[in-house]
N, C-alpha and C positions, 0 to 999 in steps of 0.2 A: 503494500499499499504507499501508496505516497504520502512526504511527511506531513504534519502538520504544523500550520506555520500560526502561530499566538502573536498577533499585532496589539503592542502597546498603544493604545488608539488615543490616549490624551497625551501622550509624548509627540505621536506623529501632528496631532492637530495642532497642536502647539506650535511645534517646529513649520508648520506650514502657516500659522496665523502670520507668525513673524515675518518668514522667507518669503512668500507669493504675494504680487501687489497688490493692495488692498483695494485698487481703482477696477476689479474684476467684481462688477455687482449684478443683483439680480433685477428681473423685471422690476421689481419696487426699490432700485437704488439702493440694497441690502448687500453688503460685503460678501461673497462666498468665496473668498480666496483658500478659507482652510478646508472647505469641502472639496475643492478641486484636488488641493494637495493632495488630503488622506487618499481621495478616489485615487489617484494618479499611483501612489504611492502602494497603495494595494494593489493595483494591476502590475506596476512593476516587481512586485514579491512573489505574486501569480505564476510570473513568466521567469523569473529566475530561479524559482523552485520547481517550476513546471507543475504544480500541485494546486487544484481549486480548493485545496481542505485548507481554509481559512477562518479563524476567528477574531473577531473584531472586541477584545475586552476593554473595559469602563469601569473608571471609579464611580462605583455607589456610593462612595462617602471615601475624599480625598485626605479626609483627616479622621480616620477609625478612630473612635473611642478606646478600643483597647490599646492602641498604640500612646494615645495622650495621655492615657490613665499611666503608662510606665513613663514618658517626657514628654512633658505637658508643652514645653517650646517646639515638640516637633512641628516643622511647616508652619507656626508661630508669622514665622517673619514672609508668607506669602500671603496672609489674610488682607484684601483687599477692602473689603466691606465686614465688620465685625460684627455686624446683626443677621446678617445671611450667612456669613461665614464660609465666603467664596472668595477662590482667586482668581474666579474664571471672567475678563472683559466682558462687556455686554456685547459688542460689536462679533464677539466667538459665541457667545453662549447662546446668540439665535441663529447660531449655524450648525449647530448639533443637532436640532432634530432633523433637517435636511437629509444632512449627512447619515444618519442612523437608517431613516426612512429609505434610501439609497441602497444602503447595503444591505436590509435585510429584504427587501425587494428582488435583488441580487441572489440571494442564498446565500448572504453571510452573514450567519448570528451573532447578536451583539448581545456577551456573556457582561451581567455584572449582577454582581449581589448584594444585598442591603449591608450596612456597615463593614465593607471592606473595599482595598484597593482593587484597581486592576492587577498589580503584583501579585495578591494572594490567588485571584483568578489563576492567571498564569502560573503559578507555581503548583496548582490543584490539577489542572491540566496535566499539566508537564509530567507527572506524577502518575496521573493515570493513564496515560497515553502509551498505545502498543506500540508504536511506530517512530523513529527520529521525529525530534519536534526543532523547531526552529522559533524563536522568540526574537521579534525585531522592535528593536527598543534604542533610544538614545542611553537611557539609564543603566548606570553602571552598576548599583545594585541587585541589577539583575545576572548581572555574573556571577554571581554567589549560588546561582542556580545550576549552571554548567555543571554535567556529570557525563564522564563517558559509559559508564555503566548501562544509561538507559539513553543513549544519546542525544543529550539537550545541548545545543550551541546557541548562542546569541549573535545576531547580525547588528551592528550599530551603525549608525552614519558617520561621516567623517567630513572635514573640509574639502572644498571643492567637488562636493557631489559623489564623494567615494562612499563605502561601504567595507565596514572591517567585521570579519567574518572571523569569531573566537570560538576554538573549540576545547575541551580540554588541554589538548598536547600543547595549546600557544598561550596558556594563560604563564607559564614559566618563563619564557621570553617576555610574554607582554607587561606583566604585573610583576612577576620575580617569586608565585606562588605556586602551588601545584594541583590545587583544585579549588572548586565553590565555594566549600567551609572554610579554607584559607584565606579565601580572597573577601570573603564578609569580618572576618576576625582583621585584616589588612585595613579594610573600609573604615571598622569602626574606631581605628587608632588615629586612620589620618582624618576622621569626620568630613563633615559636607555641612557648612554653612548656610546653603542654602535648602535646606532640609531641617536646617535647626540640631542637627549633629554636632559637637563641639570635638569630638576624638579629645586626643592627648597633645596636648601644647609642648610644640618646638618637635613631633615628632609626623614627618612627613609621610610620603607613598615609600619613598626609598629609602627610609630607614625602618619603616615596619615589615616593609620584604626583607631586609637584612636580619632582623630579628627573629622572626618566622621561621625563616632559611636555617639559622643557626640554633634555635630554641624550639622548633616544630610546631608550636602552636601560644596562642595567645595565654591561656593557664599556665604553660610550662616559663613563658618570659616571667610573669609575673613571680611566680615562687622563685625564678633566677634573680629576679630584682627584690624580692625579702630577704634571701638570702647572701646576699651581698656579690654576688658574681657581677664581674667587671671587665668580663671580657664579651667577644660578638657582638660588640656594637653596645654593650648595656651598660653604659657611661653612668656615674653616681647622678649625675642631674635628670638622664632620662628613667633610672630605676627609679631615683625618689617621687618623677610627673606619675609613672606608671601604676606607684601603689596610692599615690593621692586619688588618682582618677577610677582606681577598680572601679568600684560598684558605678562611675557612670558608663566605662566601657562595655560593663555587662550590661547594662541597659538599652545601650545602642545596639548592641547584638540581638538581644532583643526584639528592639522597634525595630531593625533591620529584618528579621526572619520571617519569611512571609507562610501564611496559612496553607496546608495543601490538603485540605477537607473541607473547601468552602461548597456547600450544595449548588453549583451552578446551573443544573437542571440540564444539561447539553449531551447527547447521545455522542459524542467523539466520533464513532465509525459511521456517523451518516451523514458529516459533513460534508460537503456543502448541503443547503437543505434546496429545494426547487428555485429554480429564478421564476419570478411572476413577472412576464412582461408590461402587462398592464400598470401592476403596481409602478414598475420601475418609470414607465412615461408618466404616470401620475406623480409621485416622486419629483423628477426631475422636471417638469413642466414648470415654465416662466422663471426658471433658476440661473440658467445660461452656463449649465453645466453639460451641455450635449458632449462636447470632445472628451472628456473626463468618463461620464456615464458610457460612452460609447468604446472607449479603451480598457474599462474594466471588462464591460460583458464581452468585448473579443479578446482578452486576455483568459478569462473561463473557458472560452472556448476552445481555444489553443491550447489548454491544459489539459486537454482531454474530456470536455464535459460536454460534449456536442450540442451550444448551444452557440454556435453562432450567428452572426447576423443574418436574417430571413433574406433568402434569396441575393444574399450578395456573397463573391468570391472570396473566402477564407485563404489563408496564404498556405498553400502547400510546402512541402520541403521543395527549399529555393533551389532551382537551378540555373544556378547564373552561369552557364556555358552558353544559355540560348543566343541564338547568332541570326544573320541575314536568312541564310540557307534552311534554317530550321524554323522560323517565322512563315518563310515562304510556303513551308509545308502544312501549314495551318489552312482551313475551310476559309476562304474569303482574303484570302492574302493578297496585298497588292506585289508590287515590287520592291525590292529590298531598297532600291536609291530614290522613289518617289512615292508618287500618289499617279491613281490611271487619270489617262490626258482624255479623259470622255468628254465629250462635244458638249459646251456648255453655255448655246447662243441663247436659249431661254431666257437664263441666270443674268446676261449681259444685258440683257435689255432691261429699260426703265422700269423697277420695280412697280408691279400693280397689282392688283387685287384679280382675281381670275374666280371663275364660276365652274374651274373644274374640279370634281373631287379628287383629295390628296390619294393619291398612289400606296399600296399596300406596302410595297418599296423601299417607299421613300423614306430618309432619315430621321425624319419628324416621326414619322409613324415604329421607329426601330427602340431597342432599350435605348433609354435614356441615363447617362452618370456622369453626375457632375465631381468635378476634380479641381483642388485649389492647395497651394502651398501658402505658408506665413516662413517667413526667412528672417535669415540676420541683414540684410542689405536690398539695395535697388538695384544693383549691378548682376544682373544675373552670372554672369561670369567668374565673380567673388562670392556674390551670397549662398549661403550656407540652409540646407533645409533646417528647419524647426518643427513646423507641424506639417500634416497633411491629412488631408480626405478625400476619399471616394464615396459618394453620397448620392442613392436610387431614390430614396422618399424620406420623410421626414423619420419616417421608422426604420430605414434600410443603410447602414453607413458604414463605414470603417474609416479608424483615426489613427495614426499616430504622433510621438512623441519623440522628438530624435535629439542626441548630444549632438550638437554640429560640430565639437571636436575643436570649435576658434569661441570665443567671447561674443556674447549678442550684446552689440551696442545698445546703448541707452535709446538713439531714435527708435529704432528696432522695437526694443523692449516696450515702449511708449507705443506701440501699434498694438502690437496681439499681446503683452502683459508678461511674456514669458522671458524671467530671466534666467541668467548662465548659472545660478547656483540650482534651481530647479530643474534647469533640463539637463544639467550632468546630475542631478540626485535620480529624476525619475525617467529620462531618457532612454530610449534604446542605442545604443550605437549605430552613426548613422551610416556606416556602411550596410548593416543588417536591413535599415529602412528602406534605401536605395532600393537594394536587394527584392523586397517585398513589394516594391509601388512596381518597379518594372514586371514582377510575375504578376502582379495584377491587370496590368496594362496588356501583358499578352494574353492573357484568360477572356478580357473584355474583346480583343481581337479576335480571337478564336470564337467568340459568342454574337460575333458581329453587331457589337452594341457601339453607340457615340459615346464619346466623352464628351461632355459638355464645358467651357471655362471659361470666366471674361478675360478679356487681354490675356488668353492662355499662352501667347507665346512667350510669354515673360516665365510661367511655369515649365514651361516645357522644357524654356534652355535654360531654366535652374536646373532641372534634371537632366539636361545632357550634361553639363558642366559636372555635376556629381556622379555621375555615370563613368563619365569619364578618370574622374577621382579614384573612384571607391569598386568600379566594376568595369574595367577598360575593355574586358572581353565583348563585353554585350554592346550589340548594336540597338540602342533607343529606337533611331529610326524604323528600320522592321519588325518593331514590337506595336507599334502605335496603330490604333483601331482608327476607325474616322471621327477625326476632330471637329468641333463647332465652336469658332469665337463669337460670344454673344456679342463682343467689343466690335468686332467686325460686320456683323450683322445689323447691329444698332447701327453703324454710321450709313451702312447701304438703305438702310428704309429710310431713315430720317437724315439726309445727307447735311441737310443744312440748318436742323435744330439747335438754335444756342445755346450756350452752357457746359459745364465738366461733364464725360463721358466714364467717367467712374460708376465703379460698380454702385456704391450708396445714391449716387443720383439717378443710373441709371436703372436703378429698383424701383426707385420712386416712380421716374417717368413711367414704367409698366406695372405699375402697382402692385408691385413683388416686396413682398414683406421680410425684412432683414433685420432683426431683431439684434446679431451681435456680428456688426462689422470687423473684419479683421480675425476672427474665427475660422479655422479652414473650412471645416464643417459646413456652418453658418453659409460664406461665402459659396462654398459648394453648390450648397441647396437653392440660392439665391439665384446662382445664375443658369441651374435647371429649368427654374421656375422660370426665368427670364426668357430661354431659350423657346420655352412653351406659347410665350406670348407673342413674341416676333414672329413664330411661327404661322398664331392663329391672326395676326396683323399682316402678313403677306403671305397667301396662299402659295404664289408662284414660288417663293423660294421654299416654303414648307414641301410642296413637291418633287422637289430635286431627289436625286436618289443619293446612296452617300460618296460616291463616286465624283457626283457632280457638285454637290456641296463642296466635297475638298478643292477639284480643281476652281471654282468658281472665288471661293475664299481667299484663296491664291493670288487669284489676279483681282480681286477689289482689294486684298490688304495693299499690294503694289500699287494699287493708283490711289487708294488713299494715303500712302507714305509719300507718292510724290506729290501731290498736293497738298499736303504738309511744311515737306519741302519747301514748294514754290511759295508759300503764305509767307514762313518765315524770313525767306530769303528777299521780299520784297518787304517786308517790315525792317530789316535792315542788317540780317544777321545772314550775311553774303556766305557766310563758312555751312551753314546747316546742313546736317545731312541727317534724313531720316530713314531707317532701315526698314524695307518692306519685308524681309523676310517673314515666313511663316510656313508651318506653324512653330518652330521656332529658329531660334538665330545659329 
């Protein structure tokens, strides 16, 4: 059976709340940065361990009475509202119901037990599990649960988006102790001011590790101190401190010790529970978390739960050796060097309304799939992929979050809201994302689908540059299905319309909803809806075949570029050059 992944959810939502931009808001203007961060982190863990067996543990009581009875100062410094006894900022507290609703609907159980912390639920489940356990948490106290006999390990986030996997063999090198029990004693001597645990003054982590290595246990260290031993790092001053703080140290160990018998009520063998798509949609409605929800559901499907997006191609084992010759062998493939040069005399004429019914083999009657990228910049030659989406409908999509391998500049972060740190911590390696995107494009070509985007020449040019960097043996042009660019079609249909032709403005013109501009999935869906509105506006364009619309757009794009270049030069920019390449530079 696959490993049981226990999420220290409070630690993750605090981390996301303070690291993901709070400019990410839902329809009511409420921040949802923590929701997005937790969902993306959970999806990343599912993929990392190829296991849908995830439990999100919670603090039912973050300062349990049985711990404060031992040590009243436990976490006392964190209390922000003495009357309510809470440490949670209101902007974060309001996000928790959204997060838990989505997780439960996705089949990921929420585990919390009255009067206990998430640590106690985690410890109980780790003790009960009959399979390997991975604890995901930045909380060092949970290192005390590491046990090679029961195969319990901890995964901790580190700076720069890295994750540190720690199992029992790693403890000696990392902390100078042999096991979890000794780590708890080390932590008691070191102390933790953020939790109100004082430790032994003057004894830091390295000194505590040295003492434990030389004397074996805290009990033996104190016995040696009382016996006047002055070797093994036990100076008279340290000995006096340890003797004086003996009672506090024992209390600290008791406070840090996790319960292993809390009644969490879950059958660990049946995790995860069933996915409820209707409930997922209801929980996500209006929350501006579509990309993260799709990412989570896709991760669960990829991990073998069989719940991939309905009707949408899921990544198969990626064959990155796809070449032009292989693509040409697929049904409906065109020449590797370009697109069929079918006559487009009708398309070249002035756009007008036609009374002819749209043919069944027209592009507009084909399977339409929206595509969009969010990137690190505006130059397709240097921009790197941050997020990507293929969208067939509001209910059927696939999204990716990539670690682009470079810093995400502030202007780009301000557009799409993804920071370098968040992408590093939660994104898949960009080479893997590029390979999967190529696979989806090839599958869509094989299915005679039409891929739609707004100014898609930019997205495909970025893809081309990324393929050359990370999958240089892949012939991207040979993988492309029929492409429809709503930017080109919109300019063809209303050539002299004033104003900008951005996706946002074009969506307004064609009465298409775009609730979350610069989210890849939202932009792809908007382009999809715009393409249908454009087809309804011009039956002459709508009835072109897939080959005809490809050739026509190539000509329209060149004409549009030439017109713009001529206009810019007339306005005084004599050196202006507008690239007319299509569908990619």
